[in-house]
C-alpha positions in Angstrom: 8.4 28.2 25.1 6.5 24.9 26.5 5.0 26.0 30.0 4.3 23.2 32.4 3.5 25.3 35.8 -0.4 24.4 36.2 -0.8 21.2 37.9 -3.9 20.6 36.2 -1.6 20.1 33.1 0.8 18.3 34.7 -1.6 15.6 35.8 -3.4 15.3 32.3 -0.1 14.6 30.7 0.4 11.7 33.6 -2.5 10.1 32.9 -1.8 10.7 28.9 1.3 9.2 29.3 0.1 6.6 31.3 -2.8 5.5 28.5 -0.1 5.9 25.4 2.4 3.1 27.7 -0.3 0.9 27.8 -2.0 1.3 24.4 2.3 0.4 22.8 2.1 -2.6 24.7 -1.1 -3.4 23.6 -0.8 -5.3 20.7 -4.2 -6.3 19.3 -4.3 -2.9 17.1 -0.9 -3.3 15.8 -1.3 -7.1 15.1 -4.8 -6.1 12.7 -2.6 -3.9 11.0 0.4 -5.6 10.5 -2.0 -8.1 9.0 -3.6 -5.4 6.4 -0.2 -4.3 5.3 0.9 -8.8 4.7 -2.6 -9.0 2.9 -1.7 -5.5 0.8 1.5 -7.1 -0.2 0.5 -10.6 -0.8 -2.1 -9.6 -2.9 0.0 -7.1 -4.5 2.5 -10.2 -5.6 -0.4 -12.3 -6.4 -1.3 -9.7 -8.6 2.0 -8.7 -10.1 2.6 -12.9 -11.3 -0.8 -12.3 -13.5 1.1 -9.1 -14.9 4.1 -10.9 -15.5 2.4 -14.5 -16.9 0.3 -12.1 -19.4 3.8 -10.7 -20.3 4.8 -14.0 -21.1 2.1 -15.4 -23.0 2.5 -11.9 -25.2 5.4 -12.9 -26.0 4.8 -16.1 -27.4 2.3 -15.0 -29.0 4.5 -12.2 -30.8 6.8 -15.0 -32.0 3.7 -16.7 -33.8 4.6 -15.5 -37.2 3.0 -16.8 -40.8 4.3 -16.3 -44.3 2.5 -15.0 -46.7 3.8 -14.5 -50.6 6.6 -12.2 -50.6 6.8 -11.4 -46.7 6.0 -12.1 -42.8 2.9 -11.3 -40.9 3.6 -11.6 -37.4 0.1 -12.1 -35.8 1.6 -10.8 -32.3 2.2 -7.6 -33.4 -1.3 -6.5 -32.9 -0.4 -7.5 -28.9 2.3 -4.6 -29.0 0.3 -1.9 -27.3 -0.6 -4.1 -24.3 2.5 -5.3 -23.8 4.0 -2.4 -23.8 1.4 -1.2 -20.9 1.7 -4.6 -19.4 5.8 -4.2 -19.0 5.3 -0.6 -17.5 2.4 -1.7 -15.5 5.4 -4.4 -13.9 7.1 -1.1 -12.8 4.4 -0.3 -11.4 3.7 -3.5 -9.4 7.6 -3.5 -8.4 7.1 -0.3 -7.0 3.9 -1.2 -5.1 5.1 -4.1 -3.2 8.9 -2.2 -2.6 6.5 0.7 -0.6 4.6 -2.2 0.7 7.7 -3.6 2.3 9.0 -0.7 3.5 5.8 0.1 5.6 6.5 -3.7 6.7 9.7 -3.1 7.5 8.4 0.4 9.7 5.5 -1.4 11.4 8.0 -3.6 12.8 10.2 -0.9 14.1 7.6 0.5 15.9 6.0 -2.4 17.6 9.0 -3.8 18.6 9.7 -4.1 22.1 13.0 -2.3 22.0 10.9 0.6 20.5 8.1 0.4 22.9 10.6 0.7 26.0 12.3 3.3 24.3 9.5 5.0 24.1 8.1 4.1 27.9 11.2 5.5 28.9 11.2 8.7 27.2 7.6 9.5 28.8 8.8 8.3 32.5 11.3 10.6 31.8 9.1 13.6 30.7 6.8 13.4 33.5 9.3 13.2 35.9 11.1 16.6 34.4 7.6 18.1 35.0 8.0 17.9 38.6 11.7 18.6 39.1 13.8 21.0 37.1 17.1 21.4 37.4 19.3 24.3 36.5 19.4 26.0 33.0 17.2 22.8 32.0 14.3 24.8 29.5 16.4 24.0 25.7 17.0 20.2 26.8 13.4 19.8 28.2 11.8 21.3 25.3 14.0 19.3 22.9 13.5 16.2 24.8 9.2 17.2 25.0 9.4 17.4 21.0 11.5 14.3 20.5 9.0 12.3 22.6 6.4 13.6 21.0 7.6 12.7 17.4 8.2 9.1 18.7 4.9 9.0 20.0 3.6 10.1 16.2 5.8 7.7 14.5 4.3 5.0 17.2 1.1 5.2 16.6 0.9 6.6 13.2 2.5 3.9 11.5 -0.2 1.4 12.6 -3.1 3.6 11.8 -1.8 4.1 7.9 -2.7 0.3 7.3 -6.2 1.2 8.2 -6.5 4.4 6.6 -5.5 2.0 3.4 -7.7 -0.1 4.5 -10.9 2.0 4.8 -10.0 4.4 1.8 -10.0 1.2 -0.5 -13.2 -0.7 0.8 -15.4 2.6 1.0 -14.1 4.5 -2.0 -11.6 2.4 -4.4 -13.1 -1.1 -4.2 -17.1 -0.3 -5.7 -15.1 0.3 -9.2 -11.6 -1.0 -8.7 -11.8 -3.9 -7.3 -8.4 -5.8 -7.4 -9.2 -9.3 -7.3 -11.8 -9.1 -10.2 -9.5 -6.7 -12.4 -6.8 -9.5 -11.8 -9.4 -12.2 -12.6 -9.9 -10.3 -15.8 -5.9 -10.0 -16.4 -6.3 -14.0 -16.2 -8.9 -15.2 -18.3 -6.8 -12.7 -20.9 -4.0 -14.3 -20.1 -5.5 -17.8 -21.4 -7.5 -16.8 -23.8 -4.4 -15.3 -25.7 -2.3 -18.6 -24.6 -4.9 -20.4 -26.1 -5.2 -19.0 -29.5 -1.7 -19.3 -29.6 -1.6 -22.9 -28.9 -4.1 -23.1 -31.3 -2.3 -21.6 -33.6 1.1 -23.5 -33.2 -0.6 -27.0 -33.2 -2.7 -26.2 -36.4 0.5 -25.1 -38.3 2.3 -28.5 -36.4 -0.6 -30.6 -37.6 -1.5 -29.2 -41.8 -0.7 -31.2 -44.2 1.8 -29.6 -47.3 -1.5 -29.1 -49.4 -3.2 -27.1 -46.8 -0.3 -25.3 -46.0 -0.2 -24.0 -49.4 -3.6 -23.2 -49.4 -3.3 -21.4 -46.0 -0.5 -18.8 -47.5 -3.0 -17.3 -50.0 -5.9 -17.3 -48.0 -6.3 -13.9 -46.6 -9.4 -15.1 -44.6 -7.0 -17.5 -42.4 -5.0 -14.1 -41.5 -7.7 -11.8 -40.8 -9.5 -14.7 -38.5 -6.4 -14.6 -36.6 -5.6 -11.5 -36.0 -9.6 -11.4 -35.0 -8.7 -13.9 -32.6 -5.8 -12.4 -30.5 -8.2 -8.8 -30.7 -10.8 -10.9 -29.2 -8.5 -12.6 -26.5 -7.5 -8.7 -26.0 -9.8 -6.7 -25.5 -10.7 -4.5 -22.7 -7.5 -5.8 -21.0 -6.0 -2.3 -21.3 -8.8 -0.9 -19.4 -8.2 -3.9 -16.9 -4.6 -3.0 -16.3 -5.1 0.5 -16.2 -7.5 0.7 -13.1 -5.2 -2.0 -11.5 -2.5 0.6 -11.8 -4.8 3.3 -10.9 -5.5 1.6 -7.9 -2.1 0.4 -6.8 -0.4 4.1 -7.4 -3.7 5.1 -4.8 -3.3 2.7 -2.3 0.8 1.9 -1.9 1.8 5.1 -3.7 -0.6 8.6 -2.7 -1.5 7.7 0.9 2.3 6.9 1.8 3.4 10.1 0.1 0.8 12.0 1.9 2.0 10.4 5.1 5.4 11.3 4.7 4.3 15.5 3.7 2.3 15.2 7.1 4.8 13.2 9.0 7.4 16.4 7.5 5.2 19.0 8.4 4.4 17.4 11.8 8.1 17.7 12.9 8.9 20.6 11.4 6.3 22.1 13.2 6.5 20.2 16.7 10.6 21.4 16.3 9.6 25.5 15.4 7.5 25.6 19.1 9.2 28.3 21.0 11.2 29.8 18.5 10.7 32.9 17.6 
């Protein structure tokens, strides 16, 4: 059972409550945390757009066919592995944006005026309960204390999560997995594949009948086109895997760790006084 019998304990709780109320209604830190989440969401949307653009140009390349005697070769088939990876990456990015969107909603809830008013009222009632007791109020007072602690935890832990994400990314992730740099590589890959495809299409349209006949029997022509696509897609799989790694860590792993922490925190809080 939670005891508030000593006066110095009561004074500490009163001072602590006043500090919490002041911090709750001082939104400077909260606005910065909200800004960090907004920036992460905007960055995720940009990378998602790059992934979809790369998927589009690969699909166009896969539709580029050349005819050899007796059979047809789809040059773009060489891009199948990277295309499959990009499609999986798009799903990861969609999940990442969903996670960031949920974080943004939760942030909006805990920094809202209504939530802060509820928290302030809870703290005021709790402090009044320190000095004025009611008959058989032990269970109600203990429950109210636990609920208030959970409200305090949510009020500051959710904004703190934005700072933890940023701190972890800047110090441990960014040196090796810089999102902006990796996204530039994806854009470059997209541009190179698009260039090769456009050149191939233009070359086929502008070739004379004689040139087309010659190309049919020129294996070097097909080898050259395949090599161009290989060069265009070079290292792109590595960049995509790196982006998958950083977004899973930043937008999924850390929030899941927070949820586990929240679960065990609430569990332990409500186990106080039992047994």
